[in-house]
N, C-alpha and C positions, 0 to 999 in steps of 0.2 A: 155439447156441440149443437148447433142449430141447423134447421133445414134452410134451404135457400129457395126462394121463389123469385124468379127473374122479375125485375122492375119493369113496369110498363112505361114506355116513352111516348107520350101523346103528342109531343111537339116535333117529332122527327120529320124531316122533309120527305115527301113522297118519293122523290127520285133516289134517295139513298136510305135504305133500311136494312136492318139485320145483317145478312151475309155480306153485302157490299161494304158496309161500314167496317165489319170485322176484317175483311181482307185488305182494305185500305190501311187500317191500323197495323196489321201484321207486316205489310210491305213497308210501311213507314218506319216501323220499329227495326226492321232489317236494315233499312237505309241509314238510320241514325246510329246503329251499332257498327255498320260497315265503315261509317265515317267517324267513328269514335276514337280518333287518333290521340286525343289528349290523354285518355286513360291508358290505352295500350302502349304508348310510347313515352309516358311520363318518366318511367325509370331510365330509359335510354337518354332522354333529354337531360335529366338531372346529372347522370354519370358522364355522358359523352358531350352533350350540347353545352353544358355549363361548367363542366370540369369538377364537379363534386364527387366524393367517394361513394363506395358501396353502402356504408352506414347511413350516409345522407339520403341515398335512394330509399332505403328501408324506412327511414323516418318520414320522408315526404309521402310515401305510399300509405304509411300509417295515419298521417294527418288526413289524407284523402279518404281513408276508411272511416275515420271519425266523422268527417263531414257527411259521408254517405249515410251513416246511422242517423244523424240529426235530420238530414234532408228527407229521408223516407217517412219519418213520423209526420212531418209537415205535409208531405205530398199526399199521404193517405188521408189525413184529416181534410185537406183542401179538396180532394176528389169527392169525398162523401158529403161534404157540406156545400161546396160551391158548384159542383158538377164537373164532369170530365172535360168538357170543352174549355172552361176557364182554367182548370188545373194544368192541362197540357199546354195551352197557349202561353200562359204566364211562365211556367217552369222551363219550357224550352227556350224562351227568350233569355231568361236568366242564365241558362246553360251556355248559350251562344256568347254572352258577354264574358263569362268565365274563360271560355276558350280563347277569345280574342286577348284577354288579359294575360293568359299564359304565354302567348307569343311575344309578349313585351318584356317579361321579367327574367332576371338571371340570378339575383342574389338569393341566398338561402332563406332569409326571413320573408322575402316577397314570394318565393316559391311555396313556403308553408301557407301563407295567407291565401294565395290563389288556389292551391290544392284543396284547401278546406272548402272554398266556395265551389270549386269544380265538383268535389265529392257530394256536396249538398244538392247539386242539380243534374249531374250526369245521368243518373238512373231514376230521376224523379218522374219520368213518363210511365214507369211500369204499373203503379197502382191504378192510374186512370185508364190505361189500355185494358188491364185485366177486368176492371169494373165494367167497361163498355162491352167486353166479350160476354160476361155473365149476364148482362142486361139483354143482350141481343139474341142469345141462343137458349131455347127452352129445355133441352134435355141434358142429363148429366154427361153422357158419353159425348154428345156434341160439344159441350163446353170444354170437356177434357181434351178432346182432339184439338180444338182451337187454342186452348192454353198451351198444349204441347207444341203446336206449330208456332206459337209466340216464342216459346223458349228455343225452338229450333231456329227461328229467325235470328234470335240473339246469338246463338252459337255460330251460325253461318256468318252473321255480320262481324262478330269478333274475329273469326278466322280470316275473312276477306280483309278486314282492317289490318291484321298483322301481315298478311301476304302482300297486299298492295302498298301499305304504309312503309314496309321495310325497304322496298325498292325506291319509293318516292323520297324517303328520308335520306337514302344513300346519295341520291342525285340532286335533290333540291333543298335538303335541310329540314329540320323539325318545325320551324315556324310556319312553313307552308302547310304542313299537316294540321296544325292547330287552327289556322285560318279556315281551311276547308271544313274542319269539324264544326266551327261556329256557324258557317253558312248552312251546313246540313241541319243543325238544330233550328235555325231560323226557318228553314223549309218545312220541318216537321210542325213548328208552331203555326205556320200558314195553313198546312193541310188540316190540322186539328180544328182551327178556327172555321174553315170552310166546310168541313165534313161533319163534325159532331153537332148534334142538336143542342139547343139551349134548354136545359132541364133543371128547373129549380128543385132542390131536394125536398122530400116530403117532410112534414113537420115532425113526425116521430123519429126521423133519423137524426135530428139535432141532439137528442139526448144520448145517443150512442157514443161511448167514450172508449179510449184504449183500455181503461180499467175493466170495462165490461167485456171487451174483445178478448183480453188476456185471461179472463175467467174460464175460458174454454181450455181444459187440460190437454185435449188433443192438439190444439194450436201450440201450446207450450212445448209439448214433446216433439212436434213436427219442427218447431224452431230450433230445438237442441240438435236434432238430426241434421237439419239444414246447415247449421253453422259448421259442424265437423265435416259434412260432405263437401261443402263449398270451399273449405280450406284446401282440399285436394283438387277440386275442379278449377278454382282460380289459380292453381299452380301453373296453368297454361299461360296466363298473362302476367304472373308475378314471380313465381319461382323459376320458370324457364328463363326469363331474361336475366335474372341474377346468376344462374348457373352458366348460361351461355356467355355472359359478360366475363365471368371468372375464367372461362376457357378462351377468352379473347376472340370469340367468333363475331363476325360483323352482323349488322342488322339484317342483311340479306339471308343469313342462315336462319335467323328467327322467322323471317318471312317464309322460308321454305318449310319449316316445321308447321307453321300455321296453315299453309296451303295443303299439306298432308292431312291435317285435321279437317279442313273444309271438305276435301274430296270424300273422306270417309263419312262425314256428317251427311253430305248430299246422297251418298249411296245407301246408308243404313237407316236414316230417319223414316222414310215412308214405310218400308216393310216392318220395321220394329214397332212403329206406332200402330199399324194395323194389327200386328200380333198382340200387343199389350192391351190395346183399348178395345179392339173389335170394331164391327161395322154397325152394330145395332144402337138402340137408344140407351141401353144400360151398359155399365162398365163390365168388361169381360173378366178381369182379374182384380182382386183386392190390391190397393195401392201399397200397402206396407211391405210385402215381399219384393215388389218392384223397387221400392226405395232402398231396401237393404242390399239388393243385388247391385244397384247402381253405385251405392257407397263403396262396396267392396271393389268393384271394377275401377272406379276412380282412384281408390287408394293404391291398387296395383299399378296403374299407369303412371301416376306421379312418382311412386317409389322407384319404378324402372328408370324414369327420367333422371332421378338423382344421381345415378351411376353412369350417365352418358357423358361423352366428351366430343362427339362428332355431330355434324349436321344430320347424318343418316340416323344415328341413334336417337337424337331428340325428335326427329320426325316420326320414327316408329312409336316412341312413347306417346307423342301427341295423338297418333291414330288409335292407340290402345284406350285412351281416355273416352273415345266417342260413345261406345255402347253405354258406359256409365252416365254420360251426359244425357243421353236419350232416356234412360230409365228414370233418372232424377227429374227431368222435365215432365215426363208423363205422370209421375207420382205427385209432383207439386200441382200440376194442372188438375188432376183428379181431386186433390184435397180442396183446392179453391172452388171447384165446380160443385162440390157436395157439402162443404163445411161452412162456407161464408154465408151468414144470414143477409137478408135484404137490407141494403143501405150500409153494409159494412165490408163489401168486397175490397174497397180501397184500403181500408185499415188492415184487413187480413193480408192482402198482398204487400202492404207496407211493412208489416211485421216480418214476413218471410224475406222480403228484400233487405230489411235491416239485418236479418240473419246472414245474408250474403255479404253485407257490408262488414259485419263483425268478422266474417271469414277472410276479408281482405286485409285485416290488421296484422296478421303474422309475418308479412315480409321483413319487418325489422328483426323479429326473432329468428327468421330463417337466415337472414344475412349474418347475424351474430353467431348462429349455430354453424354456418358454413365456415366462418373464421375460427371458431373455437374447436369444433369437433369434426370438421370436414363433411363430406357427402354422406358418410355412414350415419352421423347424427341427424342430418337433414332427413334421410330416408326413414329413420326410426320415428322421428316426430310426426312425419306425414302418415306413416303406417298406423300409429296410435290414434290419430284423428279419424282415419277410416274405421278402425275398430270401434271407437266411441260412437260413431254414427250408426253402425250396425247394431250395437247394443241398445241404443236409444229407440230402435224400432220396436222392441218388445213392449215397453210401457205405452208407446204410441198405439200399438195394436189393441192393447187392453183398454185404453181410454176410448178408442173408437168403437169397440164392441159394447162398452157400457153406454155410450151415447146412442148407438143404434138401437139397443134394447129399450132405452128410455123413450126414444122417438116412436118406436112401434107401439108402446103403451099409450103415450100422450104426445102427439106431434105439437111442436111449439116453436117459438122464435126466441132469440136471445133477449132477455129482459134485464132491467136494471137490478132486480133482486139478486141475480146471479153474482154480481160483483160485491155483494154485501158479505 
């Protein structure tokens, strides 16, 4: 693991520096997630809006996840090489075009193609935003708090998206949602272009590759834990719609469950963040136990959801997920703030975002499991994922202890020799 020294931005405009840029990006991230109807309602659109079956829904979501994996690698490299402003502006424009295309297609082959493009761009803003946060804030605890608020904004945005989108879709249809999503992405591109400074990357950053980044064993184990944890976390926007569709509940029921999740997120995030991170410049608690606790809670919540059949039951399950989401966001934020070396934050975030993308692939398997073994099989599979995430925390802790001992002996940065 390498130490992180925040990069100096010499060309930042005087009117907007550090904290103001960070909060503008967090607010913009919340807005783009709150308007992310193309992802949240893709399954409902395929099943209800175009008349395709449950298996087709799982297949389209899987294609979306494949695109997500591919897109994150490109977004991370573009962020570290071309700068955050260029990456955000370009990728958000492409995301808007994908949303507009989704509003026009109905055939299954066209849905596959558009879903792939949508997956490649929908989460592409995350590496650039994380890199901007790490550049702007000098302390580990400060960066962790900001990264945690970034994940909080994503959680709140997703929940708002589900709550508002469910009612809008019921009264105005799905295509209106996708058009709004595209406009929000264009708005984010405009904000990024006006807010972020133009910063040519340093010459030594050009040599940093994904091979070098993945030479960090702590990042590898964090990625494993993130994949299995996010299978449970993404159940809120992938497994829940499948289960609620099987129960023949309307989109408004899904909206109600997402509103319940939003309310609990708003209530618990500030006190839990203060409790887990602290108020000082150093982290209050190690991140690995926080990650393990979050994985266990997320597994519990999504397993409970598997056995529900009513709007109230799904809403309670969505609320149970929240403490796990907060713990996970704090742990990921702490890892990014302490582990990513200078010039590689975009790639580190891209690897962890790709882990989330991999976690979005199981909907096809969940749909097949629901048909083959019912809700009990779905619950078992989700519980096994949570257990795997908790078990991955042990080698993660061991890797981080070794890295910390090495850093105390000889502080260093990630070098090309580590990839050999």
